[in-house]
C-alpha positions in Angstrom: 47.0 32.3 4.7 44.6 29.8 3.2 44.8 29.3 -0.6 42.0 30.9 -2.5 41.7 30.4 -6.3 39.8 33.6 -6.8 42.5 35.6 -5.0 45.2 33.8 -7.0 43.5 34.7 -10.3 43.1 38.3 -9.1 46.8 38.7 -8.2 48.0 37.0 -11.4 45.8 39.4 -13.4 47.3 42.4 -11.7 51.0 41.6 -12.3 51.2 43.1 -15.9 49.6 46.3 -14.8 52.0 46.7 -11.8 55.0 46.0 -14.0 53.8 48.3 -16.8 53.3 51.1 -14.3 56.8 50.6 -13.0 58.7 50.1 -16.2 56.9 51.6 -19.2 58.6 54.8 -20.2 61.1 54.4 -17.4 64.7 55.6 -18.2 66.5 52.9 -20.2 69.3 52.8 -17.6 66.8 51.8 -14.9 65.2 49.1 -17.1 68.5 47.5 -18.4 70.7 47.8 -15.4 71.3 44.8 -13.2 73.1 44.0 -10.0 76.3 42.6 -11.5 77.4 39.4 -13.3 74.8 36.7 -13.7 72.0 38.9 -12.4 68.9 40.1 -14.2 67.7 43.6 -15.2 64.0 44.4 -15.1 64.1 43.9 -18.9 65.4 40.4 -18.4 62.7 39.7 -15.8 59.9 40.6 -18.2 61.4 38.3 -20.8 61.5 35.5 -18.2 57.9 36.1 -17.2 56.9 35.9 -20.9 58.7 32.6 -21.3 56.9 31.2 -18.2 53.5 32.2 -19.7 54.1 30.1 -22.7 55.9 27.1 -21.3 55.3 26.8 -17.6 52.2 27.6 -15.6 49.2 26.8 -17.8 50.9 23.9 -19.6 51.8 22.3 -16.2 48.3 23.0 -14.8 46.8 21.2 -17.8 49.3 18.3 -17.4 48.3 17.8 -13.7 44.6 17.9 -14.6 44.9 15.5 -17.5 47.8 13.2 -16.6 48.4 13.5 -12.9 51.9 12.2 -12.0 52.1 9.9 -15.0 54.0 12.5 -17.1 56.9 14.6 -16.0 56.8 18.4 -16.7 59.1 19.6 -19.4 62.2 21.3 -17.8 62.0 25.1 -17.7 64.8 27.1 -19.3 65.2 29.9 -16.8 67.4 31.8 -19.2 65.5 31.6 -22.5 64.6 35.3 -22.3 68.2 36.2 -23.3 67.6 35.0 -26.8 63.9 35.6 -27.1 63.9 39.2 -25.9 66.8 40.3 -28.0 66.1 43.3 -30.2 62.7 44.1 -28.4 61.9 47.2 -26.4 60.6 47.1 -22.9 57.2 48.4 -24.2 57.0 45.5 -26.6 57.8 43.0 -23.9 55.3 44.5 -21.4 52.6 44.4 -24.1 53.4 40.8 -25.0 53.4 39.8 -21.3 50.0 41.5 -20.7 48.5 39.7 -23.7 49.9 36.3 -22.7 48.9 36.8 -19.0 45.3 37.7 -20.0 45.2 34.5 -22.0 46.6 32.5 -19.1 44.1 34.0 -16.6 41.2 33.4 -19.0 42.4 29.8 -19.4 42.7 29.3 -15.6 39.1 30.7 -15.1 37.8 28.4 -17.9 39.3 25.4 -16.1 36.9 26.0 -13.1 39.4 24.3 -10.8 37.7 22.8 -7.8 38.9 22.4 -4.2 39.4 18.7 -4.8 41.5 19.3 -7.9 43.9 21.5 -6.0 45.2 18.3 -4.3 45.9 16.6 -7.6 49.6 15.8 -8.2 52.0 16.2 -11.1 55.6 15.4 -11.5 58.3 18.1 -11.6 61.6 17.1 -13.2 63.7 18.0 -10.2 61.2 18.5 -7.3 59.2 15.3 -7.8 55.6 15.1 -6.8 53.8 18.5 -6.5 50.2 19.5 -6.1 48.2 21.8 -8.2 47.8 24.1 -5.2 51.6 24.3 -4.8 52.0 25.1 -8.5 49.4 27.9 -8.5 50.7 29.3 -5.2 54.2 29.2 -6.6 53.0 31.1 -9.7 51.8 34.0 -7.5 54.9 34.0 -5.3 57.0 33.9 -8.5 55.2 37.0 -9.8 55.5 38.9 -6.5 59.2 37.9 -6.1 60.0 39.2 -9.6 58.2 42.5 -9.0 60.3 42.9 -5.8 63.4 42.0 -7.7 62.7 44.6 -10.4 62.1 47.3 -7.8 65.3 46.3 -5.9 67.4 46.5 -9.1 66.0 49.9 -10.0 66.4 51.1 -6.4 70.0 50.1 -6.3 70.8 52.4 -9.2 70.5 55.2 -6.6 72.8 53.7 -4.0 75.6 56.2 -4.6 73.3 59.2 -4.7 71.3 58.8 -1.5 74.2 59.8 0.7 73.6 59.3 4.4 70.0 58.1 4.0 71.5 54.7 2.8 71.3 53.6 6.5 67.5 53.9 6.4 67.2 52.0 3.1 68.0 48.4 3.8 67.0 47.5 0.2 70.3 49.1 -0.9 72.5 46.9 1.1 70.8 43.5 1.2 
C-alpha cells in the first residue's frame, strides 16, 4: 500500500469513535481485565493512547519539520498511563482521548504536509534516523494494533465459556 496523508488523517480521526463504541458502557470486568502480569487492559490502552497524543506524535512531527535530525526526540514513557489514568473512569478517558485526537488531527491538517516533507528525517532516541512518513505510518499502525489488542483482551475473557468452539477462535489461543 502506498502512503496517503489523507487516508492517514482519516484513520487517525476514526480511532476514538471505534474505541468508544467498543468500550463505553462495557462491563467493568471487560474494560479492566488484562492477559496476566505485565499486560494491559483496555483501560490501560486508552491511557497509553492519551499519553501519546500529548507527548509523541504531533510533538515529534513538529520536531522533524522544524529541526530535522539536529534534535533527538524525547524518550516516550510507555507506562505513564498507570499514574495519569488513576482514579478516572473509562468514559472520562475516552472523552479525553477523543478531544486530544481531534486536536491532533486538526494540527496535522493545518501543517499541510507535502509529499516532499514526508521524506524529512528526525532522530529517535533508540531507532536513530526516521522519516516523517515512517512516523505517521507508525501512528496509524500503533492505533490499529491497540484496537486489536483491546479486542483480543476482551475476547479472552470468554475463553472458558466458549466450550468446544475455542478451536474455531484462534484469537483465544494466540
